[in-house]
N, C-alpha and C positions, 0 to 999 in steps of 0.2 A: 856412718862408720860401723862396719860389722864388728870390729874388735871392741869398740866402745859399747855396742849393744850387749855383747857377751859379758863385759865387766858390770854393766848396770843391771841386766835382767837375768843373766845366766844362760841366755839363748841368743843366737846370732841374728834372729829375725824379729826381736822384740826390743823396745827401747825403754824410755822412762815410764814409771808407774802412774796411772791415772788414779786420783784419790789420795795422793801423797805429795810431799814437798821434796823437790830435788835441788840441791845446791851445787853450783859451779863456783869454786873460789880459786883465787890465785893472784899473782902479781900482775902488773899492767902488761899488755901485749902477750897474753898467754892463750888467747883464743876463746875466752869465756863468752863474749857476745856472739861470736860466730857460731859456737855450739848452740846457743839459744835460738839464733836465727834459723839454723838448720832444723831444729826441733819444730819451730813454728811452720817452716816450709813443709815438712813431712805431715804435720797435722792438717795443713790446708789441703794436701793431696787426699787425705781421708775425709775431707769435708767437715772437719771439726771447726768449732769456733776458736779463733786465735786472738789473743789480747796482748798488747805490749804496754807495760807500765814503765815509762821512760823518765826516771828521775835524774838521769845524767845529761838529758838533752843532747844525746849522742846519736839518735836515730837518723839514718841517712836512707831515704827511700830508694835512691838510685843504686846505692851499694847493696841494699837488701834485695832489689830486683835482680841484680847480677848474681846473687846467690840462689835465686829461684823463688823468693818470697813475693807474694802478690799483695802490694800495699792496699789495693781496693777491698780485699777480704780481711784486712787486719783492723782490729779495733785499737786505735792508738790513743793513749792518755798520758798526760804529763802533770800529775798532781804535785803541788808545791811542798807538801810535808809528808812525813812518815805515816802519820795517822790518816791523812787523806789518801795515800796510796792504798792502804788496806780497806778504807771505806769505799773507794772506787771499785776495788775487786768485789767486795760484798754486794754492792748495788748492781754491778754488771751481771754477776751470777744470778741475782734475783730477777733482773729484767729478762735475761735470756731464758730462764726457766719458766717464765710466764708464757713464752711463745713456743718453747721446745723443751720437753721434759727429759729427753734421752741423749741427744748428741753431746759427746764429750767437749769440754772447754779446756783449752791450754792457755795458761797465763804465764808470761815471762816478765819478771820484775828486775829491771836493770837500772840501778842496783840499790840494794838495801844499805850499802855502805855510805852513799852520798845523800840519802834522804834526811833532811833536818827535821827535828821534832817541831811542833808548833811553838814550844817555849823558846827553842833556839832561834826561830824566825822572829819572835817578838822581842828578843833581847836587844838592847840598844848598844851601839858602838862595838859590836862583836864581843860583848862581855861574856866571860866564861867563869865558872867556878869549879871547885874540885869534885862536886857531886854531879856535874852535868852528864858525865859518862854513865853513872849509876842510874840517873833519871831516864836517860835514853834507853838503857837496857830494860828498865821497868816498863816503859811505854811499849817497847818491842814485844816483850813477853805478853802483855795484855792483848796486843793486836794479833799475835800468833795464836793465842788461846781462842779467839773468836773465829779466825779464818780457818783454823785447822779442823774444827768440827763441821765445817761446810763442805770440805773437799770431797770426801768419799760419797756421801749421799747425793751430791750434785755432779759427780763424775768430772771433777776438776783436777787437772795436773798443774801444779804451781812450780815454776822454775825460778829460783832465786839466784841472782848473780851477786857475789860478794868479793870484797877485796881483802888483801892480807896486809897487816901492818906489823911493825916490830916494837916490842916493849923497850923502853929506854932503860939502860943500865943493867940489863940482864947479862951476866957473865957465864952462867952455867945453865944448861938445858936449852930448850927451844924458845927463842925470843918471839916467835911468830904468834900473832893473834888475829882473829877476824876483825875487820874494820867495822862491821855492823852486826847487830843482832844479839850481842852479848853471849852469855852461855845458854840462854833459853833456846835459841834457834837450833842448837845441836840436838836437843831432845825431841824436837818436832820433825826433824828430817827423816824422810824415808830412805833417801840416797844422798850421800855426801861425797862430792868429787873435787879433787884438787888438781888444777892444771899447772904444769911447770914447763918452761921453755927457756933455754939459755939465749940471751939476746945477741950473742956473738956466734957460738959454735952451731946453734940450731937454726940460724937464718939460711934460707934457701936462696941461692943467687943464680942468675942467668945473664951471662955477658956483662958482669959487673953490677947488675941491678938486683935489688932485693925483691923477690917475687913471692915469698912465703916463709913459713916457719914450720919446724918440726917440734915435737914435745911429747910429754907423757901425761896421762890422766890416771890418778890413783884413787881408788874407792876406799874411803875411810869409815864409812858406815853404810850398811845396806840391809833393808828389811825384806828384800826380794830374793837375794841370792847370797853367796859367800862374800864377805867383805875382804878388804885388804888385797884386792887384785888390782893390777894395773895394765895399761896397754899404751902403745905408741900411736901418735896421730901426726898427720901432715896436712897442712892447709895452704892454699894459694890465695893471695889477696884478691885475685879477679875471678876465682872459681869456687872457693870454699874448700871443704874437706875432701880429701881423697878417700872414698868409701872403703878401699881395699887395703890401705896402708895399716900395717900392724897385724893383719889377718894371719899371715903365715906363722908368725910366732905364737899367736893364740891357738891356732889349730895344732901346733906342735905341743903346746902346754896341755891341751885336751887329749893328746895322743891319738888324734885323728890322722896325723901324718907323722913320719919319723925322719930325722935328719942324719945324714952321713957326710960330714964335711960340707962341701958346697952343694951337695945334691940332697933331695928329699925323696921320700918313698910313700906311696899311697897304695896299699894292697898289692904290692909287688911291682908297681909301675913307677919308674924313676923320673924325676923332673927337677928343674931349677926354679928358684923362687919367682923369678920374673915371668915364668910361664904358667904359674898356678891358676890365676884367674881365667886365662884363655882356655885352659883345660876344663875348669869348672863350668864356664859359660857354654862351652860346646859339648859338654858331656851328655850322652844318651843314656837310656835306662840300663844298658849293659856295661856301662863304664864304671870303674872303681871310684871315679870322681862324682858320680851321680848322688851318692850319699851326702857329700859336701854341698852339692847344689841344693839338695832338699833342706839341709840345716840352715842355709842362708836364705831360704824362702824364695828361691829363684825358679821353682818348678811351678 
């Protein structure tokens, strides 16, 4: 997604940062896992090491293949506890670096929200107490302190999938809170992205069948570029993300094109939104669209 690249990195042809933690958070069915899958796919194209830490037991190899991910090149792990997830990451990085000191490693953790701590697993009869949440946050903070110091020197990009919950009894202000990670995770993030999609109005239909969703991604924290930017996305269940969706609006925001009603203008040449990518892809060096082609990394 070129628009999402721009929101994350400040450039259309660069994505998530290597050496930092990137979070995708949101409610269910807002595309979080699909974003992570696309990142792993693009990492495989660059011959990076790709790792999936699957604590949700939701990985589907056939669906991942339909999105372009190669399961044979994916290191798949399903640790049972929160602590084990981070221990697995640490040990995998160490093992890979014994054989290869330079190639970047991309790890997707899906998701921190559902990983139980070891104490939660050991509890009998689903026993809970008032301090269980605080204990979980403390464990998460300790795990993040260990893994964060390993990311940059080992060229590791960590993508964390998180869910959103609502606080009970909140009448004023925002009731939303992260399902996992406590407050500590926010401080370690290099990029914090929230995915939103309306489960009725944003559903894409074809002949009465639901074939995909539209939505928005907003950047709430960014150590790579300007924060608090957002873009639109569109994904199809059988194909994944539309790479060009939301691009026209982002180019307009960057004043690379201007809008006049239903028409757009690029250096004196008028066009409609539906024709933008065709003009960019076919642009020669003497075309006003060639600059846009360069910015997208298509030259």
